[in-house]
Backbone as CSV, one residue per row, in Angstrom:
resi,resn,N_x,N_y,N_z,CA_x,CA_y,CA_z,C_x,C_y,C_z
1,UNK,3.460,4.235,-22.443,5.205,4.530,-22.088,5.945,4.578,-21.145
2,UNK,6.369,3.684,-20.402,6.593,3.724,-19.280,7.927,4.644,-19.482
3,UNK,7.432,5.724,-18.466,9.058,6.948,-17.933,9.800,6.741,-16.972
4,UNK,11.000,6.902,-17.193,11.758,6.993,-15.255,11.173,7.893,-14.288
5,UNK,10.322,8.648,-14.584,9.331,9.579,-13.354,8.946,7.774,-12.953
6,UNK,7.843,7.518,-14.210,6.779,6.397,-13.747,7.939,4.672,-12.724
7,UNK,9.326,4.697,-13.232,9.463,3.495,-12.773,9.979,4.110,-11.407
8,UNK,10.359,5.267,-10.865,11.082,5.682,-10.011,9.265,5.380,-8.347
9,UNK,8.510,6.634,-8.868,6.974,6.351,-8.250,6.431,4.776,-7.929
10,UNK,7.203,3.537,-8.904,6.719,2.227,-8.980,7.347,2.104,-7.467
11,UNK,9.102,2.041,-7.846,10.095,1.850,-6.756,9.461,2.186,-5.483
12,UNK,9.154,3.676,-4.975,8.646,4.206,-3.445,7.692,3.577,-3.452
13,UNK,6.868,3.154,-3.886,5.405,1.728,-3.808,5.673,0.890,-3.286
14,UNK,6.877,-0.057,-3.990,6.820,-1.248,-3.604,8.061,-1.486,-2.109
15,UNK,9.038,-0.387,-2.530,9.084,-0.161,-0.696,8.709,0.495,-0.030
16,UNK,8.132,1.200,0.067,6.271,1.359,1.295,5.767,0.075,1.286
17,UNK,5.627,-0.136,0.280,4.901,-1.650,0.748,5.407,-2.965,1.313
18,UNK,7.191,-3.581,1.005,7.696,-4.426,1.629,7.972,-3.887,3.318
19,UNK,7.991,-2.261,3.724,7.564,-1.593,5.103,6.927,-2.223,5.615
20,UNK,6.062,-1.699,5.018,4.200,-2.465,6.171,4.594,-3.349,6.288
21,UNK,4.809,-4.399,4.612,4.280,-6.052,5.168,5.589,-6.797,6.908
22,UNK,6.925,-5.574,6.474,7.757,-6.151,7.792,7.088,-5.530,9.198
23,UNK,6.569,-4.672,9.170,5.595,-3.217,10.159,4.536,-4.761,10.710
24,UNK,3.895,-4.836,9.607,2.842,-6.115,10.186,2.938,-7.150,10.753
25,UNK,4.019,-8.299,10.038,5.059,-9.109,10.677,5.523,-9.022,11.544
26,UNK,6.285,-8.428,12.093,6.934,-7.990,13.031,6.284,-7.829,14.282
27,UNK,5.532,-6.581,14.125,4.701,-5.858,15.391,3.535,-5.694,15.217
28,UNK,3.084,-5.713,14.553,1.149,-6.133,14.732,0.696,-6.887,14.569
29,UNK,0.950,-8.100,14.164,0.247,-9.606,14.451,0.797,-9.995,15.666
30,UNK,1.536,-9.985,16.490,2.061,-9.681,17.911,1.282,-8.956,19.116
31,UNK,0.385,-7.807,18.697,-0.727,-7.325,19.450,-1.620,-7.960,19.922
32,UNK,-1.871,-8.134,21.571,-2.552,-9.011,22.400,-3.830,-8.845,21.326
33,UNK,-4.213,-7.617,21.403,-5.493,-7.084,21.497,-5.946,-6.892,20.053
34,UNK,-7.227,-7.705,19.293,-7.386,-7.702,17.377,-8.451,-6.195,17.314
35,UNK,-8.222,-5.536,18.559,-8.871,-4.372,17.689,-7.574,-3.098,18.175
36,UNK,-6.288,-3.472,18.162,-5.633,-2.142,18.150,-5.104,-2.659,16.612
37,UNK,-5.066,-4.005,16.020,-4.585,-4.032,14.750,-5.141,-2.851,14.259
38,UNK,-4.088,-2.277,13.307,-4.376,-1.731,11.893,-4.237,-1.859,10.747
39,UNK,-5.458,-1.359,9.955,-5.374,-2.309,8.384,-4.206,-1.771,7.710
40,UNK,-2.694,-2.442,7.657,-1.694,-2.245,6.308,-2.458,-1.684,5.135
41,UNK,-3.707,-2.837,4.837,-3.374,-2.625,3.421,-4.411,-0.980,2.859
42,UNK,-4.919,-0.783,3.983,-5.873,0.855,3.321,-4.470,1.983,3.574
43,UNK,-3.512,2.322,4.289,-2.298,2.461,4.045,-1.373,2.491,2.474
44,UNK,-1.523,1.003,1.890,-0.888,1.121,0.809,-1.846,1.381,-0.298
45,UNK,-3.276,1.128,-0.298,-4.415,1.960,-1.104,-3.736,3.392,-0.793
46,UNK,-3.645,4.479,-0.101,-3.721,5.274,0.186,-2.184,5.736,-0.788
47,UNK,-1.271,4.547,-0.670,0.363,4.997,-1.225,0.257,4.970,-2.890
48,UNK,-0.566,3.497,-3.261,-1.197,3.822,-4.240,-1.242,4.964,-5.040
49,UNK,-2.822,5.497,-4.328,-3.483,6.186,-5.455,-2.970,7.479,-5.693
50,UNK,-1.753,7.544,-4.758,-1.154,9.491,-5.074,0.240,8.842,-6.293
51,UNK,0.301,7.558,-6.334,1.470,7.279,-8.008,0.528,6.855,-8.971
52,UNK,-0.804,6.283,-8.644,-1.079,6.091,-10.153,-2.381,6.813,-10.364
53,UNK,-2.692,7.339,-12.071,-3.986,8.165,-12.640,-5.045,7.692,-11.427
54,UNK,-6.116,8.495,-11.547,-7.387,7.892,-10.858,-7.932,7.121,-11.545
55,UNK,-8.576,6.994,-12.726,-9.679,5.928,-12.997,-8.552,4.535,-12.716
56,UNK,-7.639,4.205,-12.998,-6.943,3.225,-12.698,-6.926,2.695,-10.418
57,UNK,-6.961,3.920,-9.896,-6.912,3.636,-8.788,-8.265,3.234,-8.206
58,UNK,-9.040,4.204,-8.967,-11.237,3.761,-8.548,-11.085,2.115,-9.054
59,UNK,-10.791,2.043,-9.833,-10.363,0.583,-10.325,-10.003,-0.722,-9.547
60,UNK,-8.911,0.166,-9.362,-8.487,-1.114,-8.019,-9.049,-0.454,-6.873
61,UNK,-9.051,0.312,-6.407,-9.741,0.366,-5.042,-11.357,-0.712,-4.757
62,UNK,-12.083,-0.606,-6.382,-13.090,-1.573,-6.330,-13.024,-2.731,-6.246
63,UNK,-11.927,-3.275,-7.228,-11.535,-5.104,-7.191,-10.860,-4.970,-5.784
64,UNK,-9.874,-4.533,-4.852,-9.674,-4.469,-3.337,-10.991,-5.426,-2.747
65,UNK,-11.842,-3.887,-2.700,-12.892,-3.867,-2.113,-14.213,-4.580,-1.328
């Protein structure tokens, strides 16, 4: 059952993901050296791990990894 708390958490993660996408599009992809580019998927995974249950987080990490 989805509660208001879960919905607010999902909205936070979605806004965070959109922010990371905008950073990736405008700044990170234009860096001249590939070694300076950061892995934004790792930051998104951390944000998801805060909001979702442990078992779901581990399963998602296995699927993404």
